[in-house]
C-alpha positions in Angstrom: 82.1 -305.0 1.3 80.9 -306.2 -2.1 79.3 -309.6 -2.8 77.7 -310.6 -6.1 75.9 -313.9 -6.5 74.9 -315.2 -10.0 74.3 -311.6 -11.3 72.9 -311.5 -14.8 72.2 -308.4 -16.9 70.8 -308.8 -20.4 70.2 -306.1 -23.1 68.1 -306.2 -26.2 69.7 -304.6 -29.2 67.3 -304.7 -32.2 66.3 -308.4 -32.4 69.4 -309.6 -30.5 69.8 -310.4 -26.8 73.2 -309.4 -25.5 74.5 -310.7 -22.2 76.1 -307.8 -20.4 76.8 -309.9 -17.3 76.4 -313.7 -17.3 76.0 -315.2 -13.8 78.8 -313.2 -12.3 80.1 -314.0 -8.8 82.4 -311.6 -7.1 83.6 -310.7 -3.6 85.6 -307.6 -2.7 86.8 -306.8 0.8 87.0 -303.3 2.1 90.2 -301.5 1.1 91.0 -303.7 -1.9 92.5 -302.3 -5.1 91.1 -304.0 -8.3 91.6 -303.5 -12.0 88.9 -304.7 -14.4 90.2 -305.5 -17.9 88.9 -307.0 -21.1 88.0 -306.0 -24.7 85.2 -303.7 -25.6 81.8 -305.4 -25.0 83.2 -307.8 -22.4 81.0 -306.5 -19.6 83.3 -304.1 -17.8 81.1 -301.1 -17.9 78.0 -303.1 -17.1 79.7 -304.5 -14.0 80.7 -301.0 -13.0 77.1 -299.7 -13.4 75.8 -302.6 -11.3 78.4 -302.0 -8.6 77.7 -298.3 -8.6 73.9 -298.8 -8.3 73.4 -297.0 -11.6 71.7 -300.2 -13.0 70.1 -303.2 -11.4 70.6 -306.9 -12.3 67.9 -308.9 -14.1 68.6 -311.7 -11.7 71.0 -312.5 -8.9 72.0 -310.6 -5.7 74.3 -307.7 -4.9 75.1 -306.9 -1.3 76.9 -303.6 -0.5 78.2 -303.3 3.0 75.8 -306.0 4.1 72.7 -304.6 2.5 70.9 -306.5 -0.4 70.5 -303.9 -3.2 68.9 -305.8 -6.1 65.3 -305.1 -5.2 65.7 -301.6 -3.8 63.7 -298.7 -5.3 65.6 -295.8 -7.0 65.3 -293.5 -4.0 67.1 -296.0 -1.7 69.6 -296.8 -4.4 70.3 -293.0 -4.8 70.8 -292.7 -1.1 73.3 -295.6 -1.0 75.2 -294.1 -3.9 75.4 -290.7 -2.2 76.7 -292.1 1.1 78.9 -294.9 -0.1 80.1 -294.6 -3.7 82.2 -292.1 -5.7 82.6 -292.1 -9.5 85.4 -291.0 -11.7 84.9 -291.1 -15.5 87.1 -290.8 -18.5 85.2 -287.8 -19.8 85.0 -286.1 -16.4 81.3 -285.4 -16.5 81.7 -282.0 -15.0 78.9 -279.4 -15.5 80.3 -276.8 -17.9 78.5 -273.8 -16.5 79.7 -274.4 -12.9 83.1 -273.4 -11.6 85.5 -276.1 -10.3 84.5 -275.4 -6.7 80.8 -275.5 -7.6 81.3 -278.9 -9.3 83.1 -280.2 -6.2 80.3 -279.0 -3.9 77.4 -280.2 -6.1 77.0 -283.6 -4.4 76.9 -281.9 -1.0 74.3 -279.4 -2.2 72.1 -282.3 -3.5 72.6 -284.2 -0.2 71.5 -281.1 1.8 74.7 -280.5 3.7 74.9 -277.0 5.4 77.1 -274.4 3.8 79.6 -274.5 6.6 80.2 -278.2 6.2 80.4 -277.8 2.4 83.1 -275.2 2.8 85.1 -277.3 5.2 85.1 -280.4 3.1 85.7 -278.7 -0.2 88.6 -276.6 1.2 90.4 -279.8 2.4 90.1 -281.4 -1.0 91.0 -278.3 -2.9 94.2 -278.0 -0.9 95.1 -281.6 -1.1 94.6 -281.8 -4.9 96.4 -278.5 -5.5 93.4 -276.8 -7.1 93.5 -273.6 -5.1 94.3 -271.3 -8.1 91.7 -273.0 -10.3 88.6 -273.1 -8.1 86.9 -270.2 -9.9 87.6 -271.6 -13.3 85.0 -273.4 -15.4 85.9 -276.8 -16.9 86.7 -275.3 -20.3 89.4 -273.3 -18.7 91.1 -276.3 -17.1 93.6 -278.8 -18.5 92.6 -282.5 -18.7 94.6 -283.3 -15.6 93.0 -280.5 -13.7 89.5 -281.5 -14.8 90.2 -285.1 -13.6 91.4 -283.8 -10.2 88.2 -281.8 -9.9 86.2 -284.9 -10.8 88.2 -286.9 -8.1 87.5 -284.2 -5.5 83.8 -284.2 -6.4 83.8 -288.0 -6.1 85.5 -287.9 -2.7 83.6 -285.0 -1.1 80.8 -287.2 0.3 83.5 -289.4 1.9 82.6 -292.7 0.2 84.0 -296.1 1.1 84.1 -297.2 -2.6 85.5 -295.4 -5.6 84.7 -296.6 -9.1 86.9 -295.2 -11.8 86.1 -295.9 -15.5 89.2 -295.4 -17.7 90.3 -292.4 -15.5 93.4 -291.7 -17.5 91.9 -292.4 -21.0 91.8 -288.7 -22.0 95.1 -287.7 -20.3 98.7 -287.3 -21.4 101.1 -289.7 -19.8 102.3 -287.2 -17.1 98.8 -286.2 -16.1 97.7 -289.8 -16.2 100.5 -290.8 -13.8 99.5 -288.1 -11.4 95.9 -289.3 -11.4 96.9 -292.9 -10.8 99.2 -291.8 -8.0 96.4 -289.9 -6.4 93.9 -292.8 -6.7 96.5 -295.2 -5.2 97.1 -292.7 -2.3 93.4 -292.7 -1.5 93.4 -296.5 -1.6 96.3 -296.6 0.7 94.2 -294.7 3.2 91.5 -297.4 3.2 89.3 -296.5 0.3 88.2 -299.5 -1.8 89.3 -298.8 -5.4 88.0 -300.4 -8.6 89.5 -299.2 -11.9 88.1 -300.2 -15.3 91.0 -299.9 -17.8 92.3 -301.0 -21.1 95.9 -300.0 -20.1 97.9 -303.1 -19.0 100.3 -300.8 -17.1 97.5 -299.6 -14.9 96.1 -303.1 -14.6 99.5 -304.3 -13.5 99.6 -301.9 -10.7 96.4 -303.1 -8.9 96.7 -305.7 -6.2 94.0 -307.8 -7.9 93.1 -308.0 -11.6 89.9 -309.2 -13.0 89.7 -310.2 -16.7 86.3 -310.2 -18.4 85.0 -311.7 -21.7 81.4 -312.1 -22.9 79.9 -310.9 -19.6 81.9 -313.3 -17.5 84.9 -313.0 -15.2 87.4 -315.4 -16.8 90.4 -314.7 -14.6 90.8 -313.3 -11.1 94.5 -312.8 -10.4 95.9 -311.7 -7.0 99.1 -309.7 -7.6 101.7 -309.1 -4.9 102.2 -305.6 -3.7 105.7 -305.5 -5.0 104.5 -306.4 -8.5 101.4 -304.1 -8.3 103.4 -301.0 -7.4 106.5 -301.6 -9.5 
């Protein structure tokens, strides 16, 4: 599903050049569950942005579902994002003025889906994520766990094959965090490819595969047995 070959991304900060990614190679099969770990500045977020087509490499190649993406224009990249990739962020990135339901439906509105299809898809997710009594509430009226469930519903409403989660439990209490992790793992169990960026070793230990990053490089790629990963 994912293939990176010698992907490099460099940033200029003042008079310094910082390697966000340094000749990274990576292959991810459909349905995998990966955790990406490492200290701040190790390249985790840069990798996530490249995989999510939010940024493009300076050099190297990135294939997503067999399509080379490095040289695509922004319109084509946006189309691929819409059809194949969902995002979940630590800070939720919900639009404050919209209700929970409107936030969930927003990707479908932007994609031009008809109102009937929008209602069908959103209704299924609202029921599954137990948001029925919160759909008319705005983000400020929701708990952190509820906001993250809305964000997950929004990420899933376009039925992506890849879900990228950046510190998805970082702003949650332990109970809400455990619920979010269980939901993400449930989606992965249904075939969704799941990549989670995290500082939490407990979450990293649950994934079937753990990547460790440092200075823009993947320094360790550990396959973990399912018994260990779901302990």
